[in-house]
C-alpha positions in Angstrom: 0.0 0.0 -0.1 1.4 3.4 -1.0 1.7 6.1 1.7 0.0 9.3 1.0 1.3 12.2 3.1 -1.5 13.9 5.1 -3.8 10.9 4.9 -5.2 9.7 8.1 -3.0 7.0 9.7 -3.7 5.0 12.8 -0.3 4.5 14.4 0.2 2.2 17.4 -0.3 4.1 20.8 3.4 3.7 21.4 4.3 5.6 18.2 5.8 9.0 18.7 8.2 11.8 17.5 9.9 13.6 20.2 12.2 16.6 19.7 14.9 16.9 22.3 17.0 20.0 22.5 20.4 19.9 24.1 20.4 16.1 23.7 24.1 15.4 24.6 26.3 17.0 27.3 28.0 19.9 25.7 31.6 18.2 26.0 30.3 15.0 24.1 28.4 17.0 21.6 31.6 19.0 20.8 33.6 15.7 20.5 31.0 14.5 18.0 31.1 17.7 16.0 34.9 17.8 15.9 35.2 14.1 14.9 32.5 14.4 12.2 34.4 17.5 10.7 37.8 15.7 10.9 36.4 12.6 9.2 34.7 14.6 6.5 37.9 16.5 5.7 39.9 13.3 5.6 37.4 11.7 3.3 38.2 8.1 4.4 36.1 5.1 5.1 32.8 6.3 3.8 30.1 4.4 2.1 27.1 6.0 0.4 23.3 5.6 0.6 23.4 3.3 -2.5 22.7 0.4 -0.2 19.5 1.9 1.1 17.2 0.7 -1.7 15.8 2.9 -4.5 12.6 3.7 -2.4 14.8 5.7 0.0 17.1 7.2 -2.7 14.9 8.1 -5.6 16.6 11.2 -7.1 18.8 12.2 -4.1 22.5 12.8 -4.7 24.6 10.4 -2.5 24.7 10.8 1.1 28.0 9.9 2.7 28.0 7.6 5.8 30.7 6.5 8.2 30.9 5.0 11.6 31.4 7.1 14.7 34.7 6.1 16.0 35.2 8.1 19.1 34.5 5.9 22.1 33.5 8.8 24.4 30.9 9.8 21.7 29.5 6.2 21.4 29.4 6.0 25.2 27.6 9.3 25.6 25.1 8.2 22.9 24.6 4.9 24.7 23.9 6.5 28.0 21.5 9.0 26.6 19.5 6.4 24.6 19.5 4.0 27.6 17.9 7.0 29.6 15.0 6.8 27.1 14.6 3.1 27.6 16.4 2.1 24.4 19.7 0.6 23.4 21.6 1.7 20.5 22.3 -0.7 17.7 24.4 1.3 15.4 25.7 4.9 15.4 26.7 6.5 12.2 27.6 10.0 10.9 25.8 11.1 7.8 26.8 13.9 5.5 24.1 15.5 3.5 25.3 17.6 0.4 23.2 20.0 -1.6 20.5 17.9 -3.5 20.2 15.2 -1.0 17.0 14.0 0.8 15.1 11.0 1.9 11.6 10.5 0.5 8.6 9.4 2.7 9.1 6.1 4.5 8.9 4.4 7.8 11.9 2.8 9.4 10.9 -0.7 8.6 12.4 -3.3 10.8 14.1 -0.8 13.1 12.3 -0.3 16.5 13.3 3.4 16.8 15.8 5.9 15.7 17.4 9.1 16.8 18.8 11.7 14.5 21.1 14.4 16.1 22.0 17.5 14.2 25.7 18.4 14.3 25.9 21.5 12.0 24.2 24.9 11.9 21.4 25.6 9.4 19.7 28.7 8.2 15.8 28.6 7.9 16.1 28.3 4.1 18.7 25.5 4.0 16.3 22.7 3.7 17.0 19.3 5.5 13.8 19.6 7.6 12.6 16.4 9.2 8.9 16.0 8.3 6.5 13.5 9.6 2.9 12.5 9.6 1.5 11.6 13.0 -2.0 10.8 11.7 -3.2 14.3 12.6 -1.3 16.1 9.7 2.1 16.8 8.6 4.6 18.5 10.9 8.3 19.7 10.3 11.3 20.0 12.6 14.1 22.4 11.7 17.6 21.2 12.1 19.4 22.9 15.1 22.6 22.2 16.9 22.3 19.4 19.4 18.6 18.9 18.7 17.7 15.3 18.4 14.6 13.8 16.7 13.4 10.5 18.3 11.1 8.5 16.2 9.2 5.3 17.2 6.3 3.0 16.0 6.7 3.2 12.3 5.7 6.8 11.8 6.1 7.9 8.2 8.6 10.6 7.8 11.1 12.2 5.3 14.0 14.6 5.1 13.6 17.6 2.7 16.1 18.4 0.1 19.2 20.3 1.1 18.9 23.5 -0.8 21.4 25.1 -3.2 23.7 27.4 -1.4 23.5 25.5 1.8 26.6 24.0 3.5 26.8 20.2 4.0 24.5 19.1 6.7 26.1 16.7 9.3 24.1 14.5 11.5 24.5 11.5 13.8 22.1 8.8 13.2 21.4 6.0 15.9 19.3 2.9 15.2 17.8 1.6 18.3 16.5 -1.8 19.7 14.4 -2.7 22.6 16.1 -3.6 26.0 
């Protein structure tokens, strides 16, 4: 069945989208920002979104992806998501160049996910997280150290990174139940 944005959806009662500002302690957040910048400049050990499947790529330019290597960042994420009653499964840096986006989807077999914004964005840069909670379409603007927590198969997308924008850097955490 094809998802139609804005159409009424009956999600499980446990389904939610939660926006959390100041998600990580400042020292851990700065470590993540520094590491993500360094890894981007070095340009090593990246893969792209090519493995995601065409339904998640469509006409997007390639998104670059690499693992978080800093153990303090991984530990900080693990503590934060365990506070939410979740366990991290995989933590990755994502680099979103101009022209990249993700079309409408749910997270399939993942129990939940957290996206943490690592770079600054102007209001017109794009890269908004949009979701349909069954009551209408909502949008979340990327902001430093803001996390978006999604559970329950809620349909969502990421709008296109607009021309003239700097690369959007984020940290993606796939979650599993305890």
